[in-house]
N, C-alpha and C positions, 0 to 999 in steps of 0.2 A: 757842019751839017747839023740840022736840027733833029733831035731825037723825038720819036713819036711817043705821045703820052698814052698810057693805058687807062681807059675809063671803063668802069663796070657798067654793064647794061642795066636798065631798070628791072629786067626780069631775073637778074642774078640773085641767087639765094645765098646770103652770107652764111647761113647755118651749114651749108655744104662744105665750107672751108675747114671744118673741124676734122683734123686727123691727129689723134693722140701721138705724142712723140715717145711715150714710154707706156709700159703696162701699169696697171694700178698697183699702188704700194700696199703693203700688208695693213697699214693703218686705214687706208681707204676701204679695203675688203672687210675689215673688222667693222667699220662704221656702217657700211652697207648692210652687213648681216644684222647688226644691232637695230638698225632703223627699219628694216623690212620684216623682221620677225618680232613676235610679242616678247619672246625671251630666247636666249641661245646659250649653248654650253660648248665645251671643248669638242665634243663629238660632232656637233653641227658645223663648227669652224673647220674641223678636219675634213669633213665631206665637202664643204663649200670651197675652201682654198688651201687645203693641206696645212692648216695651222694646228700646232700641237701645244702651243703655249699661249692660249687665249688670255690667261691671267696676266701675262706680261704686257700684252697690247692694251688691256683694260687699265693696267697701272700707268702705262704711258699716256693714255687719254686723260686720266685723272691728274697726273703730276705735271705734264707738259702743256696740256690744252685746257685744263680746268673743267672738264666734262665729267661730272660725277655719274658713275655707273652703279646702279643698285644691283644687289645680288641676294640670292636666297639659296641655301643648301638643301638639296633634295636627295633622299636616299635612292640607291639604284634598285629598281624592282627585281625581284628574284635573285638578289645577290646573297652569297653565303655569309658575308660579313656585313658590318654596318657602314660600308663604303658609301660615300656621297659625292655628288658633283655640285659645283657652283653653277647656277643658272643666272646669267647676266641680262639686264634690261635697262632701258632708258625711260625716264619719266619727266614730265613737265618741261621746264625751261632747258633742260639738258638735251632734249630731242632737238630743239631749235638750234642750240649751239652746235650740235653734231651735224645738222644739215648744213649750216654755214661753213663749218670746217671742211666737210666733204666737198662742197662746191668749190671752195677755195683751193683745195688740193687738186681737184680735177682741172681747174682752170690753169694751174701752174704747169700741167703737162699737156695743155691744149685739148682737153677732152670736153665734151658737152656737159653742161650741168645736169644733175639728176632731175627727172620729171617726178616731182613729189606727189602729183595727183595720182599717177599710176601705182606708185610704191605704197 
C-alpha cells in the first residue's frame, strides 16, 4: 500500500509550529533582564524570576560565554550603614553577543527568537 504524503498548504504559517519544549533557563532570564533594562540588580532579578544570586549568573556569562557585564556599586538610599548593591549592565558589542546567545538558547528549546525591535 502506498502511504499518503503530507504536504503543507501555501497558507500554512510555519511560525505557528513553535511550541517550547522547556521553560526558559536562568541564564535566558538573566539575559532578558540585562537586555531589556538599562541596568539591573539582585532585587530586580528577584522580582523578575526569583534569582537571589545574580552575581553568579553574571560570572557565568563572563567566564563561559565571553560576554563582559559592566557593573557599578551604588549605595542603598536611606540605609543605616554604607551598604551597597552592584548594578549590572551591558554595553557595546556585549549587547550583540548577548542577543545572539539568547536567540541560540531559545532555539535549542524550540522557542521563538526574541523580537528585538519591541525590546
